[in-house]
N, C-alpha and C positions, 0 to 999 in steps of 0.2 A: 716745122716751126717749134722753137723751144718754148718751154712753159715759163710764163712770167710776163713782164711788161717792161717796155722802155718808156719812161716818163719824160715827156717833153712839154714845151709850153709855147705860147704865142709871144711871150715877152718876158724880159727880166723882171723878177719880183712877183711873178704870178703865183708862186707857192708850190713849186715842184716837190720840195723836200717834205712838206706837210702831207701832200697827197701820196708820195712814195711811202712815207711811214704809215699812212692810213691803209694803203694796199697791203703792205707787209702785215699789218694787224689783222686784216681780213683773212689773209692766207693762214696765219697762225691760228685763227679761230676755227679753221677747217682742218687743223692738224697737219698742215703742209710744212715740211722743212724748207724754209725759204732763206735765201741770203740776199744781200744787197750790194750795190756797187755805184759809186760816183766816179767814173773813170778818170775824169779831169775836173779839177777844182781850182779856180783862181780866187784871189783875195784871201789866201790862207794866212793865218797868224803864224808868227815866227817865234819858236821857243829855242833859244840858242841858235844853232845852225839848222834846225829841223822845222819844216813847214807842216803845220797841223791843219788838215782839212775839216772845217766845222761841219759842213753838211755830211761828208763821209763818215765822220764820227757819230753823228746822230743816227744815220742809217745803220751803221754797224751795231750801235746800241739797240735800236728798235728790233733788229733781226736776231739779237742775242747771239752774235757771231763770236766764234773763237779765232777765226782767221785774222791775221795781222792787218792793221790799217793800211799797210802798203799794198795789199791786194785789193782792198775795197776802193782805195783811191791811189792808183799807181803814179799819177801825174799831178803834181801840185805846183801852183805859182803864187807868188806873193802879190803881184799886181792884179787888181780887180778888173781884168780885161778879158776879151775873147782870147782863147788859147794861142792862136796864131800871133796876135799882137803881144801878149805876155811873154811868149817864148822868144820873140825877137828882142824885146827890151831886156830880158833877163839873160840873154845869150845862151839859150838852151834849145835842144832839139826834142821834139815830141816823137816818141817811138810808138807807132800804132801796133807793132808786133808785141811790144811789152804790155800794152793795154789788153790786147786779145789774149795773150798768155794768161794774164791775171783773171780775165773773164772765164776762160775755159777751166782753170784750176778751181775756181769757186763753183762753177756750174756742175762740175763732175761730182762734187760731194754734197749737192743739195737737190731737192726735188723741183725747185723753182727759183727764179732770180728776178729781182726788181732792180732795174738800172735807171738811175737819174741822169739825164743828159745835162749839158751845160748850155743855158740859154735856150734858144729855139733851134729848129732843125737846120737852119742855114748859117749858123755860127761857124766860122772857119776854125778848124783844128790846125791845119797847115795851109799852105797856099792853095792847094788843089784838093783838099780833103775836108769835108764838112761833117757836122753832127749827123746829118741824114745818112752819110756813108757809114758812120759807126753803127747806126741803127740797123742798116742793111747787113753789116758784118755779123751782128748778134742774132739776127732773124727773130726778133721779138716783136709782138704787136705793140703799137703805140697807144698810150693814153695821153691825150693832149689836155693840159691844164690851162684854163683861160681865166682872164679877169672878167668881172661882171659888168663893168661900166662902158661908157662911150668909147667907140673905136674897136670894141672886141669882135663885132661881126666881121669887119674887114680882115682883121688879123686872123680870126679863126678860119674863115673861108680860104684865105691864102695858104695857111698852114695845112689844112686838111687836103685841099686840092693838090698842093705840091707833093705831099706825102703819098697820096694815092697815085699820082703820075709817076712817082719814083718807084712804085711797085711795093710799097709798104702796106701792111695790113693795119688798119686803124680800128682799135677795139671800141673806143669811145672818147667822149669829151667830159671833163669835170670842170664845172664852174666853181671857182674858189675865191672866197672872200678873204684875201690876205690882209685887208684892212676893214674897219667897221663899215657897214653899208651906209651910203649917203641917201638912199631911198630916192634916187633920181629916176626920171622917166626911162632913161636908157636901161638902168638895172631892172626895172619892172618889165620892160618889153623885149629885151634881148633874148631871153630863153625861148619865148614863143616864136620869134622870128627865126632863130637858129633851128628850132624843131621843124619849121616849115621849109627851109631852104637848104639845110645842110644834109649831106648824105650819110653822116655819121651821127649816131644817137648821143644825146646827153645822158650820161649814166649817173649823174648826181650833182647836187649843189652842196658844197661844203661851206658851212657858215664860219664867220670870223670867230676864232677861239682865243680867249685871253689865256686860258690854261692849255699849253701845248705839251703836257705830259703824256706818257704812253696810254694811261687809262682813258683820258679825255679823248684822245685821238681815236682809240679803238671804239669807244661808245659812239662817237660821232660817225665814224666810218660805217659801222653796222646799221646805223639808222638812216644814213643819207646816201649811200652808194648802192647801185643796183647790183646786188650780189649774184643774181642769176646770170647777168652778162659777164661778170668777172669769172664766175665758175666755168664758163665755156672755154676759157683759155688756160685754166690752171688745174682742172680735174680730169 
């Protein structure tokens, strides 16, 4: 098992990038030379003829990487869709070999790597290849980012159970407030229910942050994530 994590989620907008940056900051606090990767990103901005991956750029910045952005995010699409759909519309082919090559180049020069997936684990990359298959290729334990509100129990259990059945190691779950809390009954009771029924531990609850700068994310991560569980996979 490689050192690092594959960050996935139960849903779009759960906040994978924030948690990926948080995990990077935890590693840096432990003096680990860490790199980051967002292998595929859709919804990229276009500057001239070049697509710029927003999430990939944030991860590269958080990890203080010198490697070029094309290694961090080797596959970019303009349409904000699942890779399979975006590739068909934009008339392009996704090369899994190119993605793997970039991963192993980055991994070879760092002690650990944080990979942010696209969407959830059953998002199609190609017709017969899914995000879960990419996670298997990288042999990294999963961190699953979930939303706090109504519906998250079902989404979480589906994701966790499928990941385990697929043979992936799941290190933990992070509840992330990507929006301000609504103080609903679901938000208040979901953590306890998941602690009772889910085979994977909740390793932290990440509060909503207005300030998403590096310092704020690092301070929040060190206060709100279970560092002992994270250390098991990176030390």
